[in-house]
C-alpha positions in Angstrom: -15.2 55.6 195.0 -18.7 56.4 195.2 -20.8 53.4 194.2 -24.1 55.1 194.9 -26.3 55.4 191.9 -27.3 58.8 191.0 -31.0 59.3 190.0 -31.2 59.8 186.3 -32.4 63.2 185.3 -35.2 62.9 182.8 -34.3 65.2 180.0 -36.8 65.8 177.2 -35.1 66.0 173.9 -36.3 68.7 171.5 -36.7 66.2 168.7 -39.0 64.0 170.7 -41.1 67.0 171.8 -41.3 68.3 168.2 -42.3 64.8 167.0 -45.1 64.6 169.6 -46.4 68.1 168.6 -46.4 67.2 164.9 -48.2 63.9 165.4 -50.8 65.6 167.7 -51.4 68.2 165.0 -52.0 65.6 162.3 -54.2 63.6 164.5 -56.4 66.7 165.3 -56.6 67.4 161.5 -57.6 63.8 160.8 -60.3 63.9 163.5 -61.7 67.2 162.2 -61.8 65.9 158.7 -63.7 62.8 159.8 -66.3 64.9 161.6 -66.7 67.1 158.5 -67.0 64.1 156.2 -69.7 62.5 158.5 -71.6 65.8 158.4 -71.3 66.0 154.6 -72.6 62.4 154.4 -75.6 63.2 156.6 -76.3 66.2 154.4 -76.0 64.1 151.2 -78.5 61.5 152.6 -81.0 64.3 153.5 -80.6 65.8 150.0 -81.2 62.4 148.3 -84.3 62.0 150.4 -85.6 65.4 149.4 -84.8 64.6 145.8 -86.7 61.3 145.9 -89.7 63.1 147.4 -89.5 65.8 144.8 -89.3 63.2 142.0 -92.3 61.4 143.4 -94.3 64.6 143.6 -93.2 65.5 140.1 -94.5 62.2 138.7 -97.8 62.6 140.5 -98.1 66.1 139.0 -97.3 64.8 135.5 -100.0 62.2 135.9 -102.5 64.9 137.1 -101.5 67.0 134.0 -102.2 64.1 131.7 -105.6 63.5 133.4 -106.5 67.1 132.9 -106.6 66.5 129.1 -109.5 64.1 129.6 -113.0 65.7 129.5 -114.4 63.1 132.0 -111.8 63.9 134.6 -112.3 67.7 134.2 -116.1 67.1 134.7 -115.4 65.0 137.8 -113.2 67.7 139.4 -115.8 70.4 138.6 -118.5 68.4 140.2 -116.6 67.3 143.3 -114.4 70.3 144.1 -116.3 73.2 142.7 -119.9 71.9 143.2 -120.9 72.6 139.6 -123.8 70.8 138.0 -125.1 70.3 134.5 -128.0 72.3 133.1 -131.2 71.1 134.7 -129.6 69.2 137.6 -130.1 70.2 141.2 -127.1 70.1 143.5 -127.3 67.5 146.3 -126.1 68.4 149.8 -126.0 66.2 152.8 -126.6 69.0 155.2 -123.3 68.6 157.0 -121.9 71.9 155.9 -121.4 74.5 158.5 
């Protein structure tokens, strides 16, 4: 009798190999979906920030529109931005214009 132990041959079963491939496939899908969801989350945060800025600007423009219905505000804008004066007034300049 031969009492010598034979080295076991490592034999990969097809079932185990197929199982590893399937698990690897699903793990790769899970990782790619997580990356996609994080990108969508960043895009959503950026869109919400742009929306908040647009709403703030919209409110400022609404207030400006309401002020434009007041005669005193229109006169103020005409004097400051357009340099207009009333009849008989002389425009005042500081001399800093180039």
